[in-house]
Structure formats: structure tokens, C-alpha cells
Backbone bond lengths (Angstrom), bond angles and torsions (degrees), N, CA, C in turn:
res aa  C-N    CA-C-N  psi(-1)  N-CA   C-N-CA  omega(-1)  CA-C   N-CA-C  phi
1 M - - - 1.436 - - 1.566 102.00 -
2 V 1.394 111.13 129.44 1.440 123.21 177.87 1.598 101.33 -89.40
3 A 1.341 112.62 131.84 1.441 115.30 -171.61 1.532 106.59 -145.55
4 T 1.407 114.23 152.48 1.503 117.15 171.46 1.605 105.99 -81.41
5 A 1.333 115.55 175.31 1.460 118.82 176.30 1.521 111.51 -64.00
6 L 1.417 116.24 -36.02 1.435 117.44 179.21 1.520 110.06 -70.30
7 I 1.145 122.07 -38.70 1.511 122.00 172.27 1.376 115.85 -63.27
8 Y 1.338 119.30 -47.15 1.496 119.51 170.32 1.511 116.97 -50.29
9 C 1.346 109.29 -56.16 1.548 118.77 -176.29 1.504 109.16 -61.60
10 S 1.283 116.10 -41.74 1.567 116.59 176.29 1.459 112.76 -60.36
11 S 1.355 114.58 -49.51 1.462 117.14 -176.91 1.572 115.11 -71.74
12 A 1.210 117.91 -16.69 1.459 130.07 176.22 1.556 114.28 -92.12
13 G 1.441 113.75 -2.92 1.501 119.99 -178.70 1.516 116.65 62.15
14 K 1.445 118.22 29.36 1.352 121.11 -179.95 1.533 108.49 -92.23
15 T 1.283 110.83 81.23 1.471 122.82 -173.49 1.573 112.08 -55.68
16 P 1.379 120.56 -46.09 1.484 116.87 -175.24 1.538 105.92 -68.37
17 L 1.298 119.68 -33.76 1.506 117.67 178.81 1.365 115.11 -72.67
18 V 1.388 119.58 -30.09 1.549 119.24 175.53 1.556 106.87 -71.93
19 S 1.340 118.58 -36.11 1.484 114.28 174.18 1.448 112.96 -60.82
20 L 1.413 117.93 -50.49 1.527 122.35 174.97 1.537 110.37 -46.41
21 L 1.317 119.25 -56.02 1.405 124.36 -176.92 1.500 112.75 -57.24
22 L 1.286 117.26 -44.47 1.470 121.56 -177.09 1.582 106.42 -68.39
23 D 1.234 118.16 -35.31 1.484 121.00 -179.57 1.554 110.91 -62.49
24 A 1.341 112.17 -39.60 1.330 125.96 179.50 1.623 116.08 -71.65
25 G 1.280 112.52 -10.42 1.499 119.93 178.12 1.596 113.92 96.61
26 A 1.281 118.53 15.91 1.419 119.78 -179.92 1.624 107.72 -48.77
27 N 1.337 117.98 142.52 1.446 131.28 170.07 1.501 111.32 -67.03
28 T 1.306 114.56 114.69 1.453 115.38 174.66 1.387 114.76 -85.50
29 E 1.264 116.80 -5.49 1.564 118.47 -175.09 1.520 115.70 -101.29
30 L 1.363 116.22 -3.40 1.441 119.61 171.63 1.445 113.27 -66.65
31 M 1.431 113.71 150.48 1.464 118.10 -175.41 1.455 111.71 -124.49
32 T 1.421 115.99 165.68 1.415 124.36 172.99 1.390 102.59 -84.83
33 L 1.469 118.21 170.93 1.406 128.31 177.87 1.515 113.59 -58.14
34 D 1.380 117.77 -23.31 1.364 124.09 175.84 1.567 113.03 -87.47
35 D 1.412 114.63 -1.68 1.533 116.14 170.08 1.658 105.12 82.08
36 F 1.358 116.31 43.78 1.362 121.42 172.12 1.488 115.87 -125.09
37 T 1.275 121.18 136.34 1.464 125.94 -176.84 1.483 112.95 -88.90
38 A 1.226 125.20 168.60 1.501 129.70 176.23 1.549 105.03 -59.45
39 L 1.419 117.39 -43.22 1.451 121.66 176.46 1.526 116.20 -55.14
40 E 1.272 115.39 -47.29 1.458 125.80 -179.37 1.606 110.95 -69.37
41 L 1.316 118.68 -21.66 1.409 120.01 176.11 1.484 118.92 -108.93
42 A 1.323 111.95 7.42 1.462 116.96 177.81 1.461 116.43 -50.95
43 A 1.353 120.29 129.80 1.414 126.13 -167.29 1.536 112.64 -90.30
44 N 1.284 113.11 -20.25 1.588 116.94 179.20 1.369 109.92 -146.98
45 P 1.442 118.05 158.64 1.420 123.97 -178.61 1.504 117.30 -48.30
46 A 1.326 114.15 -45.14 1.479 119.95 -176.28 1.579 108.31 -62.53
47 C 1.247 119.20 -43.76 1.540 116.09 171.67 1.485 114.77 -59.87
48 L 1.357 113.47 -40.37 1.500 120.60 -175.44 1.606 107.57 -62.84
49 K 1.373 114.68 -42.56 1.355 118.41 -175.32 1.540 115.34 -70.27
50 M 1.395 114.57 -39.95 1.510 121.82 168.88 1.385 110.01 -53.55
51 L 1.294 119.63 -57.99 1.538 125.36 -166.61 1.559 102.70 -69.08
52 R 1.217 128.95 -36.65 1.415 125.01 169.48 1.371 115.98 -55.23
53 A 1.353 116.87 -46.69 1.443 119.23 -174.81 1.499 112.44 -75.90
54 A 1.425 115.95 -18.33 1.479 114.40 -179.32 1.479 114.00 -103.98
55 R 1.350 117.49 5.85 1.438 119.65 176.49 1.439 116.22 -53.71
56 V 1.316 118.80 148.77 1.500 126.57 173.38 1.564 99.12 -72.43
57 S 1.372 113.79 136.22 1.411 118.15 -177.53 1.627 108.02 -49.18
58 P 1.328 112.74 131.86 1.428 122.14 -177.76 1.513 110.08 -70.78
59 M 1.290 116.96 150.41 1.479 122.37 -179.18 1.449 114.03 -51.63
60 H 1.407 118.70 -35.68 1.383 118.96 -168.21 1.579 105.74 -80.48
61 E 1.245 118.64 -11.63 1.490 121.11 -179.41 1.588 102.60 -86.20
62 Q 1.276 119.87 -37.04 1.383 123.08 174.48 1.499 116.76 -70.46
63 S 1.260 119.92 -39.18 1.392 130.08 177.11 1.408 119.43 -80.92
64 G 1.476 118.30 -29.44 1.397 122.27 -178.92 1.479 106.88 91.65
65 L 1.350 124.29 1.28 1.438 123.61 175.28 1.561 110.45 -91.48
66 P 1.315 118.15 150.24 1.457 123.27 -174.66 1.572 112.97 -88.26
67 F 1.405 114.37 16.72 1.354 119.72 -176.89 1.614 109.44 -154.90
68 T 1.327 118.99 153.97 1.363 120.40 165.89 1.416 114.72 -120.16
69 V 1.292 120.18 153.35 1.547 130.41 176.06 1.544 106.29 -127.07
70 S 1.289 116.06 129.35 1.438 126.27 173.81 1.445 120.41 -146.95
71 S 1.269 126.52 170.12 1.486 123.14 -177.97 1.432 108.22 -119.78
72 S 1.303 112.89 146.80 1.511 118.83 175.92 1.592 108.86 -140.67
73 Q 1.258 112.89 172.82 1.419 119.44 -177.73 1.632 105.80 -115.39
74 H 1.272 119.03 127.01 1.438 123.07 170.37 1.476 110.15 -110.51
75 R 1.430 118.23 139.53 1.345 120.28 -168.35 1.383 115.82 -65.20
76 A 1.401 117.08 -30.91 1.408 128.45 -177.73 1.488 115.57 -90.65
77 L 1.422 111.66 -47.51 1.444 119.84 -169.74 1.579 111.40 -93.26
78 G 1.343 116.27 -11.81 1.364 117.62 -177.85 1.582 108.01 85.82
79 K 1.348 112.67 -155.60 1.456 124.70 -178.02 1.557 110.28 -54.62
80 L 1.168 121.92 122.93 1.517 123.46 167.27 1.596 113.62 -117.47
81 V 1.286 114.03 153.08 1.340 120.94 171.22 1.462 113.81 -98.25
82 K 1.341 122.65 121.34 1.469 121.03 -179.72 1.533 111.31 -96.37
83 L 1.282 116.89 119.85 1.387 124.95 -177.64 1.594 107.26 -110.43
84 Q 1.337 115.64 112.12 1.474 121.15 177.54 1.527 113.57 -110.67
85 F 1.267 120.72 133.50 1.443 123.59 179.17 1.567 102.25 -115.74
86 A 1.259 126.31 -30.01 1.436 126.45 -174.48 1.481 108.85 -152.74
87 D 1.204 122.18 167.62 1.584 127.42 -177.18 1.571 103.51 -55.29
88 D 1.324 115.72 -48.44 1.490 115.00 -175.30 1.561 115.30 -97.19
89 F 1.314 117.26 14.51 1.497 118.21 178.52 1.536 109.26 -129.39
90 V 1.347 116.18 98.88 1.506 122.99 177.17 1.357 108.28 -126.39
91 L 1.293 120.17 134.86 1.442 128.73 173.71 1.456 111.95 -114.89
92 R 1.340 123.37 129.67 1.387 127.24 174.26 1.518 107.17 -109.50
93 L 1.433 107.44 118.60 1.505 117.82 -171.66 1.400 110.26 -112.51
94 T 1.356 115.97 136.39 1.439 119.05 164.21 1.440 114.78 -59.46
95 L 1.396 119.30 164.51 1.477 115.22 -178.83 1.531 110.88 -67.01
96 A 1.270 123.30 -33.72 1.435 125.83 174.30 1.595 108.79 -61.00
97 E 1.263 116.07 -46.20 1.517 119.15 -177.94 1.444 114.20 -65.30
98 A 1.390 117.13 -41.18 1.447 123.27 171.16 1.484 112.13 -59.48
99 S 1.277 120.41 -40.74 1.372 127.42 -176.27 1.614 108.50 -69.72
100 S 1.298 113.29 -41.92 1.527 116.76 179.08 1.496 111.56 -64.49
101 I 1.383 117.53 -41.02 1.401 121.73 -179.28 1.613 108.38 -63.12
102 S 1.317 112.41 -49.32 1.455 122.47 -175.50 1.583 107.84 -53.69
103 F 1.419 112.70 -55.46 1.493 113.83 177.46 1.493 114.17 -60.00
104 A 1.248 121.92 -42.53 1.456 124.85 -178.80 1.511 111.15 -62.13
105 L 1.326 117.71 -41.09 1.499 120.60 179.20 1.647 105.74 -67.95
106 V 1.276 115.57 -40.22 1.534 108.28 177.81 1.587 112.80 -67.11
107 A 1.382 111.51 -41.10 1.480 116.34 177.08 1.535 117.22 -54.10
108 V 1.342 113.52 -39.30 1.565 111.41 -178.70 1.585 109.66 -87.58
109 R 1.279 114.48 -24.97 1.503 114.84 175.03 1.494 112.24 -67.36
110 D 1.344 116.31 -43.50 1.476 118.74 173.65 1.418 115.77 -81.64
111 G 1.264 123.76 4.04 1.360 120.95 173.20 1.576 115.43 76.09
112 I 1.254 115.32 17.10 1.495 127.49 179.54 1.543 105.52 -75.09
113 S 1.316 118.84 -43.61 1.355 130.18 -169.24 1.550 108.39 -106.09
114 P 1.318 117.13 129.75 1.492 114.73 173.88 1.495 114.49 -88.12
115 E 1.300 114.19 5.95 1.535 112.30 175.63 1.396 118.50 -53.29
116 R 1.353 117.03 143.63 1.585 117.11 173.29 1.493 108.71 -107.91
117 E 1.237 126.81 6.46 1.428 125.69 176.12 1.454 110.17 -154.08
118 I 1.362 117.10 137.99 1.537 122.59 176.43 1.602 100.63 -114.48
119 Y 1.259 114.51 124.62 1.433 124.97 -175.78 1.588 107.98 -125.30
120 M 1.306 119.87 126.99 1.444 126.71 168.06 1.514 120.20 -144.03
121 S 1.196 116.34 126.46 1.504 119.08 178.56 1.617 112.68 -104.67
122 P 1.398 116.74 85.69 1.336 114.67 -167.02 1.540 113.51 -65.10
123 I 1.252 110.55 152.68 1.605 119.31 -174.37 1.543 106.95 -69.43
124 A 1.276 122.89 -26.91 1.629 120.76 -175.09 1.490 106.68 -103.94
125 S 1.336 124.64 16.16 1.448 124.04 177.64 1.532 114.63 -132.28
126 D 1.244 117.68 147.68 1.479 124.69 172.47 1.568 113.36 -76.91
127 E 1.263 113.72 -21.06 1.441 118.59 178.72 1.524 118.35 -104.08
128 A 1.230 121.09 162.85 1.418 124.85 -176.90 1.555 113.33 -110.13
129 F 1.276 121.00 146.43 1.499 120.07 169.53 1.522 108.30 -85.83
130 I 1.304 117.39 124.95 1.442 121.31 173.52 1.622 108.01 -133.90
131 G 1.414 111.90 111.80 1.362 117.22 177.18 1.440 111.72 -117.38
132 T 1.261 119.27 129.75 1.519 128.26 -172.02 1.516 106.09 -106.87
133 V 1.283 122.47 117.94 1.425 125.85 -179.60 1.483 110.30 -70.14
134 R 1.228 120.18 134.84 1.459 130.77 176.29 1.573 110.97 -122.99
135 D 1.200 123.39 165.95 1.418 127.29 174.29 1.499 113.76 -58.97
136 S 1.335 115.58 -38.58 1.371 118.90 -176.36 1.552 116.16 -99.14
137 G 1.339 115.45 1.32 1.364 118.81 -179.53 1.615 114.16 156.30
138 M 1.253 122.32 -133.33 1.377 126.80 -179.67 1.461 117.21 -131.58
139 S 1.211 124.60 144.17 1.469 126.77 175.99 1.533 108.14 -112.22
140 I 1.340 119.10 111.74 1.349 130.69 -175.80 1.534 106.17 -93.64
141 A 1.528 118.55 120.61 1.377 122.45 -177.52 1.641 111.97 -76.45
142 L 1.163 112.80 122.47 1.565 115.57 178.86 1.537 107.68 -115.95
143 P 1.266 120.26 162.71 1.438 121.52 178.07 1.526 118.39 -51.88
144 K 1.431 112.14 -35.52 1.456 115.67 -178.12 1.512 109.93 -116.40
145 G 1.284 116.06 55.47 1.481 120.05 -175.73 1.466 121.61 117.56
146 A 1.154 119.64 -136.12 1.595 126.02 -179.65 1.497 110.84 -148.19
147 L 1.236 112.87 150.03 1.513 123.25 170.21 1.481 106.18 -109.31
148 E 1.381 110.92 123.45 1.421 115.06 176.88 1.581 108.12 -97.35
149 L 1.360 112.89 130.14 1.402 118.45 177.93 1.573 107.59 -123.32
150 D 1.453 107.13 135.60 1.473 111.84 -177.49 1.604 101.94 -87.28
151 W 1.393 113.18 173.72 1.436 119.63 -167.51 1.514 107.52 -61.01
152 L 1.345 120.79 -36.31 1.461 122.97 178.38 1.443 110.16 -57.22
153 H 1.352 117.98 -51.43 1.468 121.44 -179.24 1.648 117.18 -67.08
154 V 1.378 111.60 -26.55 1.475 121.03 174.87 1.561 104.81 -66.64
155 G 1.310 117.36 -46.32 1.377 121.35 179.29 1.526 112.57 -64.03
156 K 1.242 122.14 -44.61 1.385 128.41 170.47 1.442 114.95 -51.50
157 L 1.310 114.38 -48.90 1.559 117.81 179.72 1.585 107.65 -64.45
158 A 1.362 118.03 -45.66 1.462 116.50 173.82 1.530 113.30 -55.94
159 E 1.193 124.36 -44.39 1.436 132.63 177.33 1.495 108.99 -55.48
160 M 1.387 119.43 -54.55 1.417 125.70 -178.16 1.560 109.69 -65.71
161 L 1.278 120.51 -40.25 1.472 119.87 175.10 1.475 111.94 -61.96
162 A 1.316 114.31 -43.39 1.615 114.38 178.33 1.407 114.32 -64.88
163 A 1.457 117.62 -35.52 1.405 120.96 -178.67 1.492 114.18 -69.14
164 A 1.434 118.28 -26.41 1.378 123.02 -179.25 1.477 117.60 -85.46
165 I 1.354 114.83 -3.59 1.417 120.58 175.79 1.549 114.72 -79.91
């Protein structure tokens, strides 16, 4: 694994060095070749807490959206779409998986599909995408509860997934 000093120290649980690197302005958004940040590899709660506090403002805080969608490159799987709903809930989707979720979201939003749940277990993630259709939108299952999206945000998510492909 190729890693920055911050990623190495975080993954090794070297809390004093993580603090020192953050104070010196280390970039918390840089990733390993396998597409993991120092935050995602934090070995202990102290490192995790410091890295969460030091993060560059996430895109969803800047845009007002409760999720982010970005692209990354995996050395074995190629281009991946990174879907993040919360600090601790990140899905890495292949292009086919991102496309399937995007189409499914549009289909339930537009009433084309009678499905009441969208489920996908992405090959590059430990978590699954579980979206339950509601009258007013969708409920996305997260480790600590659920994220309620209205139909406007469901459409935006579908659009952003499609654009990242």
C-alpha cells in the first residue's frame, strides 16, 4: 500500500504523530492506491476523532446535499464511483453497480417500477445499499439510523451517480 505519513500513522494508531501532522496541515483527503483515506483507516478512536475534526469540509456541507458522489481509480477494479452518506458510510461502486442504482432510483421515483426496496451489495464495499421507497421519497439505511431523502434528492442522487459513470 502506498500511503502518506498521515495515512500510515493513522492506520498504525500513532495518535501523537497524527496530531502533529494535522497541526502541520496534512491533507486528510489523500488516498492510498486502494482508495482509502487516513480517516477510513484510523486504528483507534483517538485518531478517528482527530481526523473527523480536521476534515476539509465535505462536499455535502458545501452543496447542501446529504450525500457526495465522486470517482476514484482502483488498481484491480478500474474506475469506481464513491457514494458517501455519512463519515462512516461509504460505498464504492463499480460503474455497472452505480448505473443500476441510478436507473432503479429513477424508476421508483417516476413510478415505472413497483419495487418498494432497492438493495445492492457492491463488490468493492463491506456495506450494502438499502433504500426503502416511501410515499414522500426514500429511506436509505445507515449504520446509525436512516437518511430520509425526498423525491428531489432521490433524483439528484440518480443524476450524480449517472454523471460519475
